[in-house]
C-alpha positions as CSV (number, residue, x, y, z in Angstrom):
1,M,31.5,-7.9,-4.1
2,A,30.5,-5.4,-1.5
3,R,26.9,-4.3,-1.3
4,N,26.1,-0.9,-3.0
5,E,24.7,1.1,-0.1
6,K,23.7,3.9,-2.5
7,I,21.0,2.0,-4.3
8,I,17.7,0.9,-2.7
9,A,14.8,-1.1,-4.1
10,L,11.4,-0.4,-2.5
11,F,8.6,-2.9,-2.9
12,D,4.8,-2.7,-2.6
13,V,3.5,-5.8,-1.0
14,D,0.1,-7.0,-2.4
15,G,0.5,-8.0,-6.0
16,T,4.2,-7.2,-6.1
17,L,5.9,-9.4,-3.5
18,T,2.9,-11.6,-2.7
19,P,-0.5,-12.4,-4.2
20,A,-3.2,-10.2,-2.6
21,R,-3.3,-10.8,1.1
22,L,-1.3,-14.1,0.8
23,Q,2.1,-15.0,2.2
24,I,5.4,-14.5,0.4
25,S,6.7,-17.6,-1.4
26,D,10.0,-19.3,-0.5
27,E,11.2,-18.4,-4.0
28,V,10.6,-14.7,-3.6
29,K,12.0,-14.7,-0.1
30,T,15.2,-16.4,-1.2
31,F,15.6,-14.1,-4.2
32,L,15.2,-11.0,-2.0
33,A,17.9,-12.3,0.4
34,E,20.3,-12.6,-2.5
35,L,19.3,-9.2,-3.8
36,R,20.0,-7.8,-0.4
37,Q,23.6,-8.8,-0.8
38,K,23.9,-6.4,-3.7
39,I,21.7,-3.4,-2.7
40,V,19.5,-2.0,0.1
41,I,15.9,-3.2,0.1
42,G,12.7,-2.1,1.8
43,T,8.9,-2.5,1.8
44,V,6.3,0.3,1.5
45,G,2.8,-1.0,1.9
46,G,-0.6,0.6,2.6
47,S,-1.5,-2.0,5.2
48,D,-0.5,-1.8,8.9
49,L,2.6,-3.5,10.3
50,P,0.7,-6.7,11.6
51,K,-0.6,-7.3,8.1
52,Q,2.8,-6.9,6.6
53,K,4.1,-9.4,9.1
54,E,1.3,-11.8,8.2
55,Q,2.4,-11.7,4.5
56,L,6.2,-11.2,4.7
57,G,6.9,-13.0,8.0
58,E,7.4,-12.0,11.6
59,D,11.1,-11.6,10.7
60,V,10.3,-8.8,8.3
61,H,12.6,-6.4,10.2
62,E,15.5,-8.8,9.8
63,N,14.9,-9.5,6.1
64,F,14.4,-5.9,4.9
65,D,16.6,-2.8,5.7
66,Y,13.6,-0.5,5.8
67,V,9.9,-1.4,6.6
68,F,7.3,1.3,5.8
69,A,3.8,0.4,6.9
70,E,0.8,2.5,6.2
71,N,2.7,4.3,3.4
72,G,5.5,5.2,5.8
73,L,3.3,6.7,8.6
74,V,4.8,3.8,10.6
75,A,8.5,3.6,9.6
76,F,11.4,1.4,10.6
77,K,15.0,1.1,9.7
78,G,15.7,-2.5,10.8
79,N,14.1,-2.7,14.2
80,E,14.6,1.0,14.9
81,A,11.4,3.1,14.8
82,L,11.9,6.2,12.7
83,G,8.5,7.9,13.1
84,R,4.7,7.7,13.4
85,N,1.8,9.9,12.6
86,T,-2.0,9.4,12.7
87,V,-5.0,10.5,10.7
88,L,-6.9,11.3,13.9
89,Q,-4.3,13.9,14.8
90,Y,-4.7,15.4,11.4
91,L,-8.5,15.5,11.1
92,G,-9.7,15.7,14.7
93,E,-12.7,13.8,16.1
94,D,-15.5,15.9,14.6
95,K,-14.2,15.7,11.0
96,L,-13.4,12.0,11.4
97,K,-17.0,11.3,12.6
98,E,-18.5,13.2,9.7
99,L,-16.5,11.2,7.2
100,V,-17.2,7.9,8.9
101,N,-21.0,8.6,9.2
102,W,-21.3,9.5,5.5
103,T,-19.3,6.3,4.5
104,L,-21.5,4.0,6.6
105,R,-24.7,5.5,5.2
106,Y,-23.4,5.2,1.6
107,I,-22.4,1.6,2.1
108,A,-25.7,0.8,3.7
109,D,-27.5,1.8,0.5
110,L,-25.1,-0.1,-1.9
111,D,-26.5,-3.2,-3.6
112,V,-23.2,-5.2,-3.2
113,P,-23.6,-9.0,-4.0
114,Q,-22.3,-9.8,-0.5
115,K,-21.8,-7.8,2.6
116,R,-19.7,-9.1,5.4
117,G,-17.9,-7.1,8.2
118,T,-15.3,-4.4,8.8
119,F,-16.4,-1.9,6.2
120,I,-14.0,0.8,7.7
121,E,-10.7,-0.2,9.1
122,F,-9.1,2.6,11.1
123,R,-5.3,2.7,10.6
124,S,-2.7,5.1,12.0
125,G,-2.3,7.0,8.8
126,M,-5.5,6.3,6.8
127,L,-9.0,4.9,6.7
128,N,-9.3,1.7,4.6
129,I,-12.9,1.4,3.2
130,S,-14.3,-1.8,1.8
131,P,-17.9,-1.9,0.3
132,I,-18.0,-5.7,0.8
133,G,-16.2,-5.7,4.2
134,R,-12.7,-7.0,4.9
135,N,-14.1,-10.1,6.6
136,C,-15.1,-11.6,3.3
137,S,-13.6,-15.0,2.3
138,R,-11.0,-15.5,-0.5
139,E,-13.7,-16.6,-2.9
140,E,-15.9,-13.7,-2.0
141,R,-13.0,-11.3,-2.4
142,N,-12.3,-12.6,-6.0
143,E,-16.0,-12.4,-6.9
144,F,-16.2,-8.8,-5.6
145,E,-13.2,-7.8,-7.6
146,K,-14.8,-9.0,-10.8
147,W,-18.1,-7.4,-10.0
148,D,-16.4,-4.1,-9.1
149,K,-14.6,-4.0,-12.4
150,E,-18.0,-4.3,-14.2
151,S,-20.0,-2.0,-11.9
152,G,-17.4,0.6,-11.1
153,C,-18.5,0.5,-7.5
154,R,-15.3,1.7,-5.9
155,K,-14.6,4.3,-8.6
156,T,-18.0,5.8,-8.2
157,M,-17.8,5.9,-4.4
158,V,-14.3,7.4,-4.6
159,A,-15.5,10.1,-7.0
160,K,-18.3,11.1,-4.7
161,M,-16.1,11.2,-1.6
162,R,-13.5,13.2,-3.5
163,E,-16.1,15.8,-4.4
164,L,-17.5,16.0,-0.9
165,F,-14.4,15.7,1.3
166,G,-11.3,16.1,-0.9
167,E,-10.8,19.8,-0.9
168,K,-12.9,20.3,2.3
169,F,-10.7,18.1,4.5
170,G,-7.6,18.0,2.4
171,L,-7.9,14.3,1.6
172,T,-6.6,11.9,-1.1
173,F,-8.6,8.8,-2.2
174,S,-6.6,5.8,-3.7
175,I,-7.9,2.5,-4.9
176,G,-5.7,-0.5,-4.0
177,G,-6.0,-4.2,-3.6
178,Q,-9.1,-6.2,-4.6
179,I,-11.9,-4.9,-2.3
180,S,-11.1,-1.6,-0.8
181,F,-9.7,2.0,-1.2
182,D,-7.6,4.2,1.1
183,V,-8.5,7.7,2.4
184,F,-5.6,9.7,3.8
185,P,-4.4,13.4,4.1
186,N,-2.9,14.9,1.0
187,G,0.8,14.0,0.7
188,W,0.3,10.9,2.9
189,D,0.5,8.5,-0.1
190,K,3.6,6.2,-0.5
191,T,5.8,9.2,-1.2
192,Y,5.6,9.9,2.5
193,C,8.3,7.3,3.2
194,L,10.8,9.1,0.9
195,Q,11.5,11.7,3.6
196,Y,13.4,9.0,5.4
197,L,15.6,8.2,2.4
198,D,16.3,11.7,0.9
199,G,20.0,12.4,0.5
200,Q,21.0,8.8,1.4
201,F,20.7,7.1,-2.0
202,D,21.8,7.8,-5.6
203,E,19.0,5.6,-6.9
204,I,15.6,4.8,-5.4
205,H,13.8,2.1,-7.4
206,F,10.2,1.4,-6.7
207,F,8.3,-1.7,-7.8
208,G,4.4,-1.8,-7.7
209,D,1.4,-3.3,-9.4
210,K,-1.1,-0.4,-9.2
211,T,0.9,2.4,-10.8
212,W,-1.8,3.9,-12.9
213,E,-3.3,7.3,-11.9
214,G,-5.7,6.6,-9.1
215,G,-3.9,3.5,-8.0
216,N,-2.1,3.5,-4.7
217,D,1.3,3.1,-6.2
218,Y,1.0,6.0,-8.7
219,E,2.4,8.8,-6.7
220,I,5.6,7.1,-5.6
221,F,6.0,5.4,-9.0
222,S,5.8,8.7,-10.9
223,D,7.8,10.8,-8.3
224,S,10.9,12.5,-9.6
225,R,13.0,11.0,-6.8
226,T,12.3,7.4,-7.8
227,V,12.8,5.1,-10.8
228,G,9.4,3.5,-11.1
229,H,8.8,-0.1,-12.3
230,A,5.3,-1.4,-13.0
231,V,4.8,-5.1,-12.4
232,T,1.9,-7.5,-12.8
233,D,2.6,-10.1,-10.1
234,P,5.5,-11.5,-8.0
235,S,6.9,-13.5,-10.8
236,D,7.1,-10.4,-13.0
237,T,8.8,-8.6,-10.1
238,L,11.6,-11.2,-10.0
239,K,11.9,-11.1,-13.8
240,Q,12.4,-7.4,-13.8
241,L,14.8,-7.5,-10.9
242,K,17.0,-10.1,-12.7
243,E,17.1,-7.9,-15.8
244,I,17.9,-4.6,-13.9
245,F,20.4,-5.9,-11.4
246,G,21.9,-8.7,-13.5
247,M,21.0,-11.6,-11.3
């Protein structure tokens, strides 16, 4: 049976195709290869392209029809680059420094159980901010996630930043993953990637694990152009795909 070129399934990475920051399993990879015989598939993650390759493999461009890194600010169709934009161009150096300086002062005063390194990761389309630091170990990452759920650390920080910088700089704040949250210009959430798909597909399915309001999958999950599917982990993703596409 010929592949249906009018249906595409887009996948978040962390918690959807892989456990957080871990590599894709052979089972998921094999299943996606089979799914690709039926429909078009793509990734849309908040992380940069090198991190997507760490998790999905260096051959990600060969295994997915579309690869959208940093919510689509870095976009590919196969190996062909479709576009690129940067948060530095949007904000300018002065506003960016004001935002970074405030963030570092705030984190310095936080009583986090552990602090490691890389509290702010500068990406093309966003700032990724982590109160514990992205250099933490897997065990520390898991411990922070539990502590954060109890303390509301990220939610409180996001609320304060939204109040100070949301309207002033035109920024959106979105909690994702276990240890961090993203800061990006309004409209630069995962719906940004849809501009490259508009008019080409009859159905755009999106699968993500953080689809609640405030989660980094919410906007694309609830967008009128997509059919949103909330998943809990990679095994649930496969289960839902089998039910939807009859595999």
